[in-house]
C-alpha positions as CSV (number, residue, x, y, z in Angstrom):
1,M,21.1,-28.1,276.7
2,F,17.5,-27.1,275.7
3,T,15.5,-27.6,272.7
4,G,11.9,-27.2,271.8
5,K,9.4,-26.4,269.1
6,T,9.5,-22.7,269.7
7,A,11.9,-20.1,271.2
8,E,9.2,-19.4,274.0
9,Q,9.1,-23.0,275.0
10,R,12.9,-23.0,275.3
11,E,12.9,-19.7,277.3
12,S,10.2,-21.0,279.5
13,H,12.2,-24.2,280.3
14,M,15.3,-22.1,281.1
15,W,13.4,-19.6,283.3
16,R,11.8,-22.4,285.3
17,L,15.1,-24.0,286.0
18,E,16.6,-20.7,287.0
19,Q,13.8,-20.0,289.4
20,A,14.0,-23.4,290.9
21,G,17.7,-23.4,291.5
22,R,18.5,-19.8,292.1
23,R,19.6,-20.4,295.8
24,Y,22.2,-22.8,294.7
25,F,23.9,-21.0,291.9
26,A,23.1,-17.3,292.4
27,G,26.0,-15.2,294.0
28,E,25.7,-13.0,297.0
29,P,26.5,-9.3,297.0
30,Y,29.6,-8.6,298.9
31,P,28.5,-7.6,302.5
32,G,29.3,-4.3,304.0
33,W,30.0,-2.5,300.8
34,D,28.2,0.9,299.8
35,A,25.1,0.9,297.7
36,G,25.9,0.8,293.9
37,I,28.7,-1.9,294.2
38,T,27.6,-4.6,291.7
39,A,30.3,-7.2,292.6
40,V,29.0,-10.5,293.6
41,D,30.8,-13.4,295.4
42,Y,30.2,-16.7,293.6
43,H,32.5,-18.6,295.9
44,Q,29.9,-20.9,297.4
45,A,27.7,-21.0,294.2
46,V,27.4,-23.9,291.9
47,P,27.8,-22.7,288.2
48,V,25.0,-23.9,286.0
49,V,25.3,-23.0,282.3
50,V,22.6,-23.7,279.6
51,T,22.2,-23.3,275.9
52,E,19.9,-24.1,273.1
53,L,20.8,-26.5,270.3
54,E,19.8,-23.9,267.7
55,R,22.4,-21.5,269.2
56,I,25.1,-24.1,268.8
57,T,24.4,-24.9,265.3
58,A,23.9,-21.3,264.3
59,D,27.3,-20.2,265.7
60,P,30.3,-20.8,263.3
61,A,32.5,-21.6,266.4
62,G,29.8,-24.3,267.6
63,A,29.9,-25.0,271.2
64,A,33.1,-23.0,271.6
65,G,31.2,-19.9,270.6
66,K,29.2,-17.4,272.7
67,V,26.2,-19.8,273.0
68,W,26.4,-20.5,276.8
69,R,24.5,-18.7,279.6
70,R,25.3,-19.0,283.1
71,L,22.1,-19.0,285.2
72,G,21.9,-16.1,287.4
73,R,23.3,-13.8,284.7
74,E,21.2,-12.2,282.1
75,E,23.7,-12.1,279.1
76,W,24.6,-15.0,276.9
């Protein structure tokens, strides 16, 4: 979980973590498939999820809400 004084600081922390650990949690495109296939094999990847305290407190569902982001994916 990340917290900080500004949204930019929190985003910077998450970005640095994502870049440092990408080889461990990023999936690999399926081999041998034609261009344009977006499927990814996460079989050997370690899932790393992050959030911000501000997102948890702002969501009515709290930690059960859509406040988590799996590193290696762009959406929350």
